[in-house]
N, C-alpha and C positions, 0 to 999 in steps of 0.2 A: 391455628384454628382449633387445636384440641382443647384450649382452655375454654371453649364456649360450649364443650360437651359435658363439662363438671356439673352445671346447674341440672342438667337432664338426668345425669346419675343420681344426683342428690335427691331429685323430685321421686325417682322410682322407688327409693329406699325409704322415703320418708312418708310416702302418701299410701301405701298398700292397704291401709284401713279403708279408705275412702273406695278403692275398687271393690273389695268384699261388699261393702254395704250397699254401692249403688247396683251392683249385678243382683243383689239380693231383692232390692227394692223396686227395680224397673225392669222387669223381664221383656224381652223382645219377642218371645214364642207367645202366641195366644191360644185359648181353647179354640177358636174358629179357625180352622185349618183351611178354609176355603178362601180367606182373604188375606191380602198382602198390602201392606202400605210401603211404598217405595218413597221414603221421606229424603229431602236433600236441603243442604245448605252450601253456601259459597260466599266468598267477599266477607269474611268474617273479621279480617284484618287485625286479628290480635285481641280481639274484645272477649273478655270473659264475662262481663258482667256490665248492666247499664252505668253510665257516668255519675248519675245522680242529680244531675241538674235539669233534665227533661221533665216538663210538667205530666206527660204520660209516658213513662218509661217504657221502652221494649227491649226484648233480648236478655241474654243472661243464661249461663248454663244450669242454675236451678229452675229457671222457669221451663227452659227446653226438656230438662229431665221430667218435669211435670207433665208436659204435654206428651211425651212418648210414654209415661205410665198410663195415661189415659187412652191413648191409641191402641197400646198393647192389650186392653181388655177386651177389644172386640176383632183385632188383626194382628196377624204377625208383621213385625216392624223390621224393615231394612234401610238403615241410615248411610247415605253416601255425602261426600262433600267434594266439590269441583274446583277448590283452590282459591288462591289469596286469601289464605286462612290465618298463618301463623304471625305475620308481621304487618305493621299498619303501612308500610310501603317497601319498595324493592331496595331501598338503601336504608342501612341502620347507622344513625349518626354514632361516631365513636365515643361521645360522651354518654350515651345510653346503652351501650353494648350489653352491660350486665343485666339491666333491669329488661330489656326487650328479648333478650336470650332467654331468661327465666321465664318471661310470660309467654314466649312462644312455646317453650318446652312444657310449661304447666298447662298450657291450652291444650297441647297434644294429649297430655294426661287425661284433662277433664273430658275431652271428646271421646277418648277411648272408654272412660267410665260410663258415659251416657249412652255407649253402643254403636259409635262409629265403626263401620265395617270395611268401607272401601273409600279410598281418597285420591285424588288427581291433583297434583301440585300445580299452582300457579307461578306467575313471576315474583310475586312477592315473597313466596315461600322459598325462593331461592336467595334471599337477601343475605343469608350467612353461609352460602355456598352448598355445595352438594355434600360435603361431610356431614354438616348438621342435619341435612334430612336423612342422610344414612343412619345417623344415630337414633333418629325417631323411628325410622323403618324397621331397625333392630331392636327396639325395645317396647313398642306399643303392639298392640293386638291387631288394629286396623291394617288393612294391606293397600299398599300403592297400586294403582291401575295406569300403567302408561303404555299403549301400544305402539307407538311411534318414536322411540329411543333409537338413536343410531347406534350406540353402543349398549347392548342389552345388559352388560356388566357394570354399567355406570352407577346403577341404583337399585337396591333390593326392590322387586316389582313383581307383578304379572301383567300380561298383555290384556287378558280378559277373563271373565269368570262366568260360569253357567250356574243359574239357580234353578234347580227343578222342585216344582211345587205342583201337586195334583198333575192336571193334563198339561200344565203349561212349563215352558223352558223359557228362562229369561238370561239373555246375554248381554252381559256389561262390558262394554269396551271404553278405556280411558284414552282420551287424545289431549294433547297439548299443542297449541299452535305457536311455532317459533316466532311468529310476527309480533307476539305480546311482550317480547324482551327487547330491551334496549342496548343489551351487552352481549358477552361472548356466549351466555347460557343458550342463545338461539341455535347454536351449533350442535346442541345436544338432540335435536329433533328433526325428523323428517316431517313435511308438510303433511297434515291429515289427509288432503285429497291424494297425495301421492303414495301414503303409506297404507290407506285403507284397503284397495284391492287385495294385497298381500295378507292383510288382517282378515279380509271376508273369507279368503280361501282358507286360512286356519281356524275361523269359527265354523265354517262348513264341516270341516273334518272332525270338529267337537259335536256335530249334531245338527246344527242350524239349517232349517229348511225354509227358504224364502217365502214359499207359497203356504206354509202352515200357519193357520190362524191362532194357534196356541203357542207360536215361537214368537217372543218379543225381542227386537233388537235395540237396545238401548246404549246410545252413546253419551259417555260422561265427559264434557267437553269444557276445556278452558282455552277459550278462542274469542268470543264476544258474538253478539246476536248477529251480525253482518256476515261474518265467515261461516256461522252455524247455519244460516239460511241457504249459501252458496252451497255447503257440504249437504243440506237436504236435498237441493235441487239435482245435485250429481249422483246422489245415492238414496233414490227413493225407497229403498228396502228398509231404510232406518225408520224405526217406529217412534222414538222418543230422543230429543236431544237435550239434556240437562246441561245448561250453560253456565257461563260464569265470566268474569273479567269486565264486561261491560255494564254489569248492574242493571240490566232492563228488567223492570219491575213488570211482570206478566202475570195479572190476576187471572187471566184466561191462556191458554195455550195459543201459540202464534203458528199458524199451520201452513206447511208447504207442502201440497199434495197430501200424502198420508202420514207425512211425518209432522209431529207436534213438538214445539220448542217451547222450554219453559225455564224461566228464571225468577228469583225473588230478590228483594232488597238486601243490603249488606247487614253485617254484624248481628246476625241471627235475630234481626227484628221480625222476620217473616222465615217460616218453614215452609217449603213446597212438599205436596204429598200426592203421588200417583197411586190411585187406588186400583188394585188388581185383583178380580176374582178368578182364582188360578184354575177353576174348573170352566170358565167361560172364555169366548173367544176375544182376541184383543181389541176388537171393535168397541166392547163394554167397559173398557179401561175410562177412568175419569180422573180430573185433576182439580185439586183445591189448594189454598194457601192458608196457613194458620198464623194469626197475628200473636207475637209471643208477648202476651201481657204479664204484669206482676202476679196476678192471682193465680197463674198456672202453677207457680210453685208450692201452693198449698195441695195440688194433686199428691203429692207424696209428704206425708207426715209421720215422722220427720223427715225431712228433705236432706240427704247427706251432702248434696252439692252445695247447700248454704255453709256448712263448716269448711268445705273446700274453698269457697270464695273468701270467706273471712281470714282464713290462713294465707291464701294468694294475696290478698290486700295488704296484710301485715308483712310478709317478705319483700313485696314490691315496695312498701313504704321506706322499709329498712334500706333496701337497695337505692332507691331514689335520693335518700339522705346521704349516702356515701358518695354517690355519683356526683352529687351537687357540692359536696365539701371539697372535691378535686377541681370542681369548675373554677377558674380565675375567669376575670375579664378576658374577653379574646384580645387579639392584637388590635384589631379594628376599633373596637370599643376603647381600649386604653389609649389609642392614638387620638380618637375624637375627644375625649375626656381631657386630655393633655393640651387641646386646643382650646379649653374653656367652654366646653358645652354645658348649657346649665340644664339641670333637671326640670322636669314637668313639676308645675305648681300642683300639688296636691290638694284635695277639697278643703282642708283646713284652711288654706289661703284665701278662699273665696268667701269665707264665713262673715267677714267684718262688712263688705261691701254689697253681697248679695243675699241678705238674711231670709227674704220671702223664698227665694230659690233654694236655699239651703235647708230650710224648714220643709220644704216640699221634699226634696230628695231624702232627708233623713228618715221619711216615712214610706220610702218605695223599697223593695227588695235589692235594688242595685247597691244600696248603701252598705249593706252587710253580705253582700254576694259572696264574698270567700268563706263564710260560715257553712255554706252549703258543702263546699270541699272538705272541711274541718269534720262536719257530721258524718261523711260516707268515707273517711279515712283516704282521701285523695289530696290532701293538703300540700303533698311534694310533687304532685303529677303535673309536669310543666305542660302536657298536652291539654290540660283543663285549667291551669292557673291562667294562661293568656287571656281567657274570656271573664274571669273573676277577678282581675286587677288592671292596673294601669302600666302600660310601658314595658312589658315584657320583651327581652331582646331588643330594646332601642337604646341608643346611647343617652337618652334623657331619662331613661327609667331604670330597670334592674335586668339581671342576666339568670338568676335563680331564686328559689325560695329562701335561701339563706340571707340574701341582700335586699329582699323585698321590703324589709324595714329596716332603716338605718337610724344610728342615734347620734346625738350631738357629742356624747362624751363616750362613756363605756356601755357597751351593749347590755342590755338587761337580760340575763340568761332565762329568767322566767316569764319573759314576756308572753309566749304563746298559751302557758298554763293560765295566765291571768285572763287572756282573752276567751278560753275555754271555760272559764267559770261562770262568765255571764253569756255564753252563747250555747253551751253544752245541752241545755234542755230545749233547744229549737228543732222541733220536728220537720217542719216545712217552712222555708222562708216566704215562699209565695202564699201560704195559708196563714201568715201571722198578721195580724191586724196592724195598720199603719202607726198607732200609738205604740205598740210593743216594739215594732222595728226600730222607730225612733228612739226608745229607751235603750236599746242595745248600741245604736250608733252613738249616742250621746255619751254612754259609759266607755265606749271605745275611744272616743276624742278625749276624753278625760284621763284615761290610761295613758294616752300617747303624751299628754302634757306632762302628767306626774312622772314618767319615766325618761323624759328627755328624747322623745322622737325626732328626728330632723326630717325624714322622709317615709312616709306609709303609702306604699302603692297598693296595698290590698284594697280589694272591693271595686265596683265599677264606679267610677267618679266624674266629675264634672269634664275633665278633658277625655274621658272615653267618647263622649259625644261631640263636644264643642272643639274648635280649634282656637288657638290663642297665641298671639304675638308675644316674643320674649320681651318686649318693652311693656307689655300689658301692666297697669292699666293705661300707660300712655301709648296708645296703638300707633304705629307708624303706617300701617297698611290699611287702605280703604276698606269700608264695611262692605260685607257681602249682602246682596239682595236678600230679602227673607226667604224667598223662593229657592234660592241656590243654596243657602245655608240649611233649610229644611231637606234638600236632597242629599247634602253631604251627611247630614246626621242619619238619615234614614238608612244609606248605604253603611254606615257604622253599624247600626243595630243589626243589619243582615249579614255582617261579617261574622257575628257570633250566633245570632239567631237564624241558623242556616235550616235548610229543610229537613236536614236530620235532627237537629235540636228542637226546632219549633214547627214540626209537620203541619199543626193545625192552621199555620199562617198561610199556607200555600195552597193553591188549587192544583195546578197540574205544571210539571216542569219547574221553573223558577219563578212563575208568576205569583206574587203574594194576593191575598184575599183582603176582604173587609175586616178580618179579624186582626190583621196587621195594622191597620189605621186605627182601629179601636184600642189596641195596645199602645200604640205610638202616642196617640192623645192621652191616654191615661198616665204614661211615663213622662210627658212633656212638662217641664218646669213653667212655672207661671211667668208670663212675659214682664219685662221690666216696665 
């Protein structure tokens, strides 16, 4: 496990410039000493910046830094995070150890720089074990809050902290529910309900008075909304529960008696904000959420986190290239290919028989979707490539960026440089007129022909939406009814255009709205 601490040490030594600049540019203390904003995030899942393919991007450390600078003009800012922060899941694939470890370490650094004060780890944060978290706890300024550890020496932390401002005392207690874990980490923790009576005794010794209207008991919880509600019922003295894990989007607090429960959506797309007048009673506290839009970045000019993100992308890109160079075909894929599995037929094979459909497709953003990743320096990010290409991790497709394009003879070493020549000036694929999109698509097809490309799986192609028998055009299977075919295609659309990526397509929960139907018609090829 020690080798995974090396990226963290590298970051500490190489990025001290950013720490100084951010601390200087975005103070958390305000001239108004009566107001305090208790701001919070959770479920960031390793994201430092928007992916680059959303129509209306949300999130990003530069944008959050801009918001905090704005809030700090009129209020002292206290920033906390309630976990599932550093990694996208609780399991780190071996093939991505280096890049995901670096991303997690660098995110911890970035959060430190924008003013994170207290942190409660979640199940995803233990993806690389306790030793990795200990490295962060030892090197970052923010402190871990965990009041229900069985072994108090397991991880550097505090059980609770007391914030004294004006007439108010704010008691912050961190709790992690063992039920969120699927592995042995659950044994690290006592259940919150069992631990809280003892914790309350310690908090009382630190000065907490249950009947005092100027004393606020705030639980930072990594459990989920349902366990939080049960905790609120059992311990009505809790004033606020800042939750996580279940990603329940609460525009307004969910109240259980006098306890207010709050959560926001993941990946820093929203930041929660509890407003406290430190010289007024707790009944005057209010809650709002901030949508983290791109324009917030401009609240700091220059915004030092922009240089941080550019550096982060560059290092991530280098690590992803090295990781993918080590990747071979997995045993399963090799076996399947040995059995004679045919590759997907790419769009070039459809040109001759489906001219009107090809002409239409070449004018849509799908035809050059991969250029979006090139533009934002995410061309080697496998978590993005899947929705900007055909057949990732499929025996009929490809396994990594290196074999996304294959050649009939000798690989063209300058292939992607040639692609960049005719796509580098694209600001936004969505905003590009159809005739300009088609121009790029035609150039790309011509380049493939010139350089002897055998398979090009880049971009969203015919078989991303349609199904095809291997014997096509001599189909052996009966045709699906139009209604069934449309249903299948729509499901494929929604596999990439999720609520997170295309929120404007959704009403509530997973129900799509008229905007989806409008876009579906707009992107549908002409019928035969």
